[in-house]
C-alpha positions in Angstrom: -22.5 45.1 45.8 -23.6 43.0 48.9 -23.0 39.3 49.2 -25.2 37.3 51.4 -23.7 33.9 52.3 -25.7 30.8 52.2 -28.8 31.2 54.6 -30.4 28.2 56.1 -33.9 27.8 57.7 -32.8 28.6 61.3 -35.1 30.9 63.4 -34.1 33.5 65.8 -33.7 30.7 68.5 -31.0 29.0 66.4 -33.1 25.9 65.6 -34.2 24.6 62.2 -37.8 25.4 61.8 -40.3 22.7 61.6 -42.4 21.9 58.5 -41.6 21.2 55.0 -40.0 23.2 52.1 -42.6 26.0 52.1 -41.9 26.7 55.8 -38.2 26.5 55.4 -38.2 28.5 52.3 -40.0 31.3 54.2 -37.5 31.2 56.9 -34.6 31.3 54.6 -35.8 34.2 52.5 -36.6 36.0 55.8 -33.1 35.5 56.8 -31.8 36.8 53.6 -34.0 39.9 53.9 -32.7 40.6 57.4 -29.1 40.2 56.3 -29.8 42.6 53.4 -31.2 45.0 55.8 -27.9 45.2 57.7 -26.3 46.5 54.5 -29.2 49.0 53.7 -30.5 46.8 50.9 -34.0 45.1 50.2 -35.1 42.0 48.3 -35.7 44.5 45.4 -31.9 45.0 45.2 -31.0 41.3 44.7 -29.7 40.6 41.3 -28.6 37.0 41.6 -29.4 34.0 43.9 -28.1 30.5 44.1 -30.5 28.0 45.7 -29.7 24.5 46.9 -32.6 22.2 47.2 -32.3 18.8 49.1 -35.0 17.3 46.9 -35.6 18.6 43.2 -39.4 17.5 43.6 -39.7 20.3 46.1 -39.1 22.8 43.3 -42.8 23.8 42.7 -43.5 24.4 46.4 -40.3 26.3 46.8 -40.9 28.3 43.7 -44.3 29.4 44.9 -42.8 31.0 48.1 -39.8 32.3 46.2 -42.2 34.2 43.7 -44.0 35.9 46.6 -40.7 37.3 47.7 -39.5 38.5 44.3 -42.9 39.5 42.7 -41.5 41.9 40.2 -38.3 41.6 38.0 -37.0 38.5 40.0 -33.2 38.1 40.1 -31.3 35.8 38.0 -31.3 32.4 39.8 -29.3 29.2 39.6 -31.1 26.3 41.5 -29.6 22.9 42.0 -30.3 19.8 44.0 -27.7 18.9 46.5 -27.2 17.1 49.7 -26.8 19.7 52.3 -24.5 19.8 55.3 -27.2 19.6 57.9 -30.7 18.1 57.9 -32.5 20.9 56.0 -34.3 21.1 52.7 -33.0 24.5 51.3 -30.1 26.9 51.4 -30.1 30.3 49.5 -27.3 32.8 48.9 -27.9 36.2 47.4 -25.9 39.1 45.6 -27.6 42.5 45.8 -26.6 45.8 44.0 -27.4 49.1 45.5 -25.8 52.2 43.7 -24.5 54.8 46.2 
């Protein structure tokens, strides 16, 4: 099991990416993918995600990006609206399973 703590839309420069929910979701999921790779996993190994959206009205745009990253057999997901700790639109944590 690999647990990826909450990833936020911060680029390699340490700054929050500009743009709306679509751009921030792309960055967050890229960060999840990179964290998984460190443990030898891929997005296909993800079995559960938890998503916090700053605004539930962003769900449709978020979900379109999310679906591109999980095109087949998407993981179980919990999505909630929440005030986040910094000025961002989304945070995602993931749990992956890769048998050895």
